[in-house]
C-alpha positions in Angstrom: -0.1 0.1 0.0 1.3 3.5 -0.8 2.2 5.6 2.1 0.3 8.8 1.3 2.1 10.9 4.0 5.5 9.7 2.7 4.2 10.6 -0.8 3.2 14.1 0.1 6.5 14.8 2.1 8.5 13.9 -1.0 6.3 15.8 -3.6 8.2 18.6 -5.3 5.1 20.4 -6.0 4.8 23.9 -4.6 2.3 26.7 -4.9 2.5 30.1 -6.5 5.5 31.8 -4.9 4.1 35.2 -6.0 0.7 34.9 -4.6 0.1 38.5 -3.6 -1.3 37.6 -0.2 1.9 35.9 0.7 4.5 37.6 -1.5 3.6 41.3 -0.5 4.4 42.1 3.0 4.7 45.3 5.0 4.1 47.8 7.9 1.8 50.5 6.5 2.2 52.5 9.8 5.9 53.0 9.0 5.4 52.9 5.2 7.6 49.7 4.7 6.7 47.3 1.9 8.7 44.1 1.5 8.5 40.7 -0.4 8.2 37.3 1.2 12.1 36.9 1.2 12.6 40.3 3.1 13.7 42.4 0.1 12.5 46.1 0.2 9.9 47.1 -2.4 9.3 50.6 -3.7 5.7 51.8 -4.5 5.6 54.1 -7.6 2.4 56.3 -7.2 0.6 57.9 -10.1 1.8 61.5 -9.4 5.4 60.2 -9.3 5.1 58.4 -12.7 3.3 61.4 -14.2 6.2 63.8 -12.9 8.8 61.5 -14.1 7.6 61.6 -17.7 7.2 65.3 -17.7 10.3 66.3 -16.0 12.4 64.1 -18.6 10.4 65.4 -21.4 11.2 69.1 -20.3 14.8 68.2 -19.7 15.6 65.9 -22.5 13.0 66.1 -25.1 12.9 63.0 -27.3 16.1 61.9 -25.6 13.8 61.0 -22.7 13.1 57.7 -24.3 16.8 56.8 -24.2 17.1 57.7 -20.5 14.0 55.6 -19.5 15.3 52.5 -21.6 18.6 52.7 -19.9 16.9 52.9 -16.5 15.0 49.9 -17.5 18.0 48.0 -18.4 19.6 48.6 -15.0 16.2 47.8 -13.3 16.0 44.6 -15.5 19.5 43.2 -14.4 18.6 43.5 -10.7 15.2 42.1 -11.3 16.5 39.1 -13.1 19.0 38.5 -10.3 16.5 38.6 -7.7 13.9 36.6 -9.6 16.7 33.8 -10.2 17.8 33.9 -6.7 14.2 33.8 -5.1 12.9 31.0 -7.4 16.0 28.9 -7.1 15.8 28.9 -3.4 11.9 28.1 -3.4 12.1 25.4 -5.9 15.5 24.1 -5.0 16.8 24.3 -8.6 18.3 27.0 -10.9 16.2 28.7 -13.6 18.0 26.9 -16.3 16.4 23.6 -15.0 13.0 24.8 -14.9 10.7 23.9 -17.8 9.4 26.6 -20.1 5.8 26.5 -19.1 6.8 26.8 -15.3 9.3 29.6 -16.0 6.7 31.7 -18.0 4.1 31.3 -15.4 6.3 32.4 -12.6 7.3 35.4 -14.6 3.6 36.2 -15.3 2.7 35.9 -11.7 5.7 38.0 -10.6 4.8 40.8 -13.1 1.3 40.7 -11.8 2.4 40.7 -8.2 4.3 43.9 -8.6 1.5 45.8 -10.2 2.9 46.1 -13.8 0.0 44.9 -15.5 -0.8 41.3 -17.0 2.1 39.8 -18.9 1.9 37.3 -21.5 4.6 35.8 -23.6 3.9 34.7 -27.3 6.3 31.9 -28.3 5.0 31.7 -31.8 8.0 33.5 -33.2 10.6 31.8 -31.1 12.0 29.5 -34.1 12.4 32.8 -35.9 14.7 34.1 -33.2 11.9 36.6 -31.5 10.0 36.7 -28.3 6.8 38.7 -28.2 5.7 39.8 -24.8 2.2 41.3 -24.4 1.1 43.6 -21.5 -2.3 44.7 -20.6 -3.2 47.4 -18.2 0.3 48.7 -17.8 0.6 51.7 -15.4 3.6 52.7 -17.3 1.4 53.4 -20.4 -1.7 54.6 -18.3 0.2 57.5 -16.8 2.4 58.4 -19.7 1.6 61.3 -22.2 -1.1 60.0 -24.2 -1.4 59.7 -28.1 2.1 60.6 -28.9 4.2 57.4 -29.5 4.8 54.1 -27.7 5.9 55.0 -24.2 6.8 51.9 -22.4 10.6 52.5 -22.6 11.0 51.4 -19.0 9.4 48.0 -19.7 11.3 47.6 -23.0 14.4 48.1 -21.1 13.4 45.6 -18.4 12.4 43.0 -20.8 15.6 43.4 -22.9 17.8 43.1 -19.9 16.0 40.2 -18.4 16.1 38.1 -21.4 19.7 39.0 -22.0 20.7 37.7 -18.7 18.5 34.7 -19.1 19.7 33.7 -22.6 23.3 34.9 -22.3 22.8 36.9 -25.5 22.8 40.8 -25.8 19.1 41.3 -26.7 17.3 44.4 -27.7 13.5 45.0 -27.2 11.3 47.4 -29.3 7.6 48.3 -28.6 5.1 47.9 -31.7 1.9 48.8 -30.0 0.9 51.0 -26.9 -2.0 51.5 -24.7 -1.1 55.2 -24.5 -2.0 55.5 -28.3 -5.4 53.7 -27.7 -4.2 50.1 -28.4 -5.8 47.3 -26.3 -2.5 46.1 -25.0 1.2 46.7 -25.4 3.4 44.6 -27.8 7.0 44.2 -27.6 9.5 42.3 -29.7 12.6 40.9 -28.2 15.7 39.8 -30.6 19.1 40.6 -31.7 19.4 44.4 -32.2 20.5 44.1 -35.8 17.5 42.0 -36.6 14.8 44.2 -35.0 16.3 47.7 -35.5 13.9 48.2 -38.6 10.9 47.9 -36.4 10.7 51.6 -35.5 10.9 52.7 -39.1 8.0 50.2 -40.0 5.9 51.4 -37.1 6.3 55.1 -38.3 5.2 54.1 -41.7 1.9 52.9 -40.1 2.3 49.1 -39.9 0.4 47.4 -37.1 2.0 44.7 -35.0 1.0 41.7 -37.1 2.4 43.3 -40.3 5.6 44.0 -38.4 6.1 40.6 -37.4 5.3 39.2 -41.0 8.0 41.7 -42.3 10.4 40.5 -39.6 10.0 36.8 -40.3 10.1 37.4 -44.1 13.5 39.1 -44.0 
């Protein structure tokens, strides 16, 4: 007869590490916010995000996009290291040993727990050398200047740096669709810079995300 108690004890199944009611902890009286490992978290309120966009635009003009992307790259490197360390300790194995489905699910839950919106990763173009993240309800788009151009430079920087660390390749990320311009979601394309550098010009020509992916894959 199978010993159920022994089976449960040896089971490697674990719940969602990023479950918000467990992952997010803090002392609201003292204004402290931490995750379940004790690392400090920073809240970005709407006025701060709006002021960040406005100030950078006043000081740098269109160069603000470069500054935001660079900040995202720095943020993404640290985000990846914390993500890898915490999941490695929780599951008892490095990210490299996680299967793709488990990894993507953890990343989606992590993204949501931090309040960055709802993330999905389209692997349809993986064999062509591209990853396509899609984000809904992004606060970085919601509080950015509206109806100008794709504004999620912070997210693009985070994604490019995160997947560069994950793959060991120097990857770039370009946004093709943005909620700040009335789209239903934000689309990004991750790949080698020389392969995706034409996306910006195609977007300015008026091509939508699906057409841009068609052009990328045909090239």
